N, C-alpha and C positions, 0 to 999 in steps of 0.2 A: 239887678238882684235875680238870683236863680231860684225858682220855686218848683221846677220839674227836673226829674232825673230818669235816665234810661239804664237798665241793666241788660247788657247783651249776653244772653245765656244760650246762644245757638252754638254753632260749630259742630264738628263731627266727633271730636274727642278721640281721634285715631291713636294718639300716643298712649292712651290708656285702655285700648282694646285688649282683651275682649270684654272688660267690665262695662264699657260704654255701648255695647251692642244692643242691650235691652234697656238700660237706664241712662238717662241724661247725666252727664258728669256733675252738673250743678246740684243734683239730688243725692249724690253719694256723700257719705259722712266725713266731715272734718271733726274728728273726735266725736262729740255727742250731738252734733247738729248738721243738717244738710249744708253743703257748701253755699247754696244760694242765700242762706241767712247772713253770711259775712259781708258780701257787697251790699245787701239790703240794709244792714245795720250801719254801714258807712254813710249811705244817703240819708238815713234817719238821723244819725248824729249831726249831719250838716243842716238838719231842720227841714229837709225836703219831704213833702207829704204826698205829692202827686208823682207816681212812679209807673213807668212802662217797662214790663219785662218781655224781652224779645226771645222767643224760643223756636226750636226747630219744628218744622211742620209735622203734625201728628203727636207732639209731646205735651200739648196744652193741658190735657186732663191730669197728667202726672203732677204737674206744678200746682194745679188748682186744688189738689188734695192736701197740699202742705200750706199753700198761701192762696186762699180763695179770692178775696177781694180787698183785703186790708182793713175792713171795718173793725175787726177785732183789735187792730193796732192803732186806730184813729187816723189811718192814712187811706189813700185810694190807690189800689193796684189795678192797672190795666194790663192786658196781654196782647201781643201781636205775634203772628207766625212768620218766620223767615223761610221762604221756599228752599233756598240753599245758601250757604255762606258765601258772601261777596266782599268780605273785608269790613273792617270796623266802621268806616264812614257810611256804609249801607244802613246802619242803625238810624241815621238821621233821615234817610229816605223812607224806610219802613215806618218810622215814627213821626213823619212830617205832620200829619193831622194832630197827633197828640201834642207836639211841640207848639203848633200854632204860631203865635207872635212872641212867644217867650224865649228867654235864654234857657240853656239846658246843661245838665251835668251828664256825663257818661262814665259808667264804670263797667269793667269787664267782669262777667259772672264767675270767672275762675281766679280772681285776684283777692288777696288777703292783706289787709292793712292793720297795723297795731302800733300804738304809740301813746305816751303819756299826754302829749299836747295835741293829739290828733283832732279832737273835737274843736278846739280853738282854731286850728289850722283850717279845718273844713268850713267853719263859720266865716272865716276871712275870705276863703275862695268863693263862696256863694254870693258875696257882695259884688261880684263882677258885673259891670255894666256894658263894657265893650271889649272886643278882642277875645283872646283865649288864654287859659292858664293850664299848665300841665304840672303834675307832681313828679319830681325827679328824686332818684335815690341811688347812692353809690353801689356799684356791684363789682365783683372780682373778675367777671368775664364779660365785659361790655360788648364784645363782638357777637353775642347771642341776642342782643336787644337793639331797640331803637335808642340811639345815644345823642345827647345834647351837650353843647358847650354854651356857657352863659357869661355875660359881662358882669361888672360890679353892681349893676342895677337890677340884676336877675332877669334881664332880657335875654332871650335865647338868640344866639348869633349864628349857630350852626346846628343842624339836626340831620342825622343820617340813620337809615335802617341797617342794622348789622354791619357796621363798618369793618373793612378788612384791616385797616390801620387804626389803632387806638389813638384818639385825640382827646378823649374824656372818659371818666369812669361813671358818668352820671346817666343812668338808664331812665328811659321814659316809662313810667309805670302805667297801669291800666286805669287811670282816673284822670278825667279831663273835664274842663269847664269852658263852655262856649257861649258867645253871644248868638243872636238869632240868625246871623248871616251864615252860620254853619250849614244850614239846609241848602241854600243856593250854591254855596261853595262846593258842597259834596256832590251836587248834581253835575258840576263842571269837570269833575275828576275823570281822568281817562284810566282804563283798565291797565294794570301792570302785566308783567310777564307771567305772573301767577294767575292772570285772569280775574284779579280782584282790584277794588279801589283801596288805596293804601292810606293809612292814618298819617304817615310821615308827609305824604304829598299834601294832605289837607293842612297839617300844621305849618308846612312851609309856605302856604298861601298867606297864613296869618303872619309868619315871620317876615315875609317880603314887605308887608305893610307896617312892620314894626309893632305888631299888636300881639306878639306871643311872649308870654311871661312864664317864669318858673317859680314854683314853690317847692319846698323840701320837707320831707318827713322829719329830718333831724337825726342826729347820731343815735338817739335812743329808740328810734322808730324801726318798725319791721315791715317789709313788703315782700310777699312771697307769691310767685306765679305758680299755681298748682297744676300746670299743664302736663307734667309727667307723673308716673307712679311714685318716683322718688320724692319729687317736690310735694306731691299730695300727702304722702305719709310724713314728710318733714313738717309740714304745716300742722298735721294732726298731732304730732308729738309736741310741737311748740305750744299748741292750745292746751293740751292735756297737762303739760308741766306747769304752765301758768295758773290754770284753773285749780289744779290740785294743791298748788302751793299757797295761792292767795285766798281760795274759797270764793272767788268772784268769777262770774261767767263772762266770756267774751262773746259779743253778738247775741245777747239775750234780747230779742226784739221787744218783748213785753216790758222789760226793765227800762229800756230806752224810751219807749212810748210813755211809760208812767212818769219818768223824770221830766219829759217834755210836756207833761199834763195833757196828753192827747187821750189817755184812757184813765180809768179809775180802778178801785179794788174789785168791783164787780167784773170788769173785763178780765182781770187776772184769774178770778175764780172760774170764769167761763173757759179760759185757756187751759186751766188745770183739768177740767172735764174733757177737753178736746184732746190733750196729749195722753191722758191716762197715767197709769202708775209708772213712773220712770224718774231718773235722776234730775232731769230738767224740770219736771213737775215739783219735785222736792225743793228745788231752788225757788220756784215761783211761790210755793207755800211759805217759805222763809221771807220772801218779799212782802207777802200779805201781812204777815205778823208784824213787820217793821213799819207798815203803812198805817198812818192814823186814820 
């Protein structure tokens, strides 16, 4: 069972420069909320209450202004600084003490997930006892991603980073579930030509032991990597369209916490004072009215 999660919110964000010269990408808005709310909401939907957010050195204070410690959400948020980006598996080395003897989920801080059955899928994934599970999603341009091929039992039989020849259209998204062996396996990884440890090399270690399984968002699900300006604004437009049509908010952290019974009406009222007069606050006010 997975009870701990890591959000990797480091990186230089060079593809979005000059916006990211002063502000971390994960604090920029996807419609009406900071980007960091979206990966955090995914871990919360999975039922994970202990979370480590890994940020760039010197950026800690910015994040703590938005997400102090998680008490207001009924969860516990820890922070760690990454001196410089060294690849995704470095998250397990930075977070070794936080992970301890537990299994762990990892989500990239710039990934956006949406789907009608997303919560159920996440609840299934956190039941993991051994091995690793990755979330796959079909894409039109697989050569831009890590790509996997699966057998009929959803076991991954081939996985390559940015393949030159297409053998599958299933991209590896930025959401992973690992057993506790992930820490020691990450320590054994060698630096690639990019001078980083690579997530595909880590996943291949699990694949060689026949312990790498795939799950899928499904046809109605959406996965967006907000790495570039275009992707960032595509995600923002997607959220705006859905929220304005449905009148429901995506990644409203207080709403998720309330549904999970981690907080009560008083916490929502405190959140309203914290956010001040804004559209998000109005949504929280409507939540309070509906809460008995």
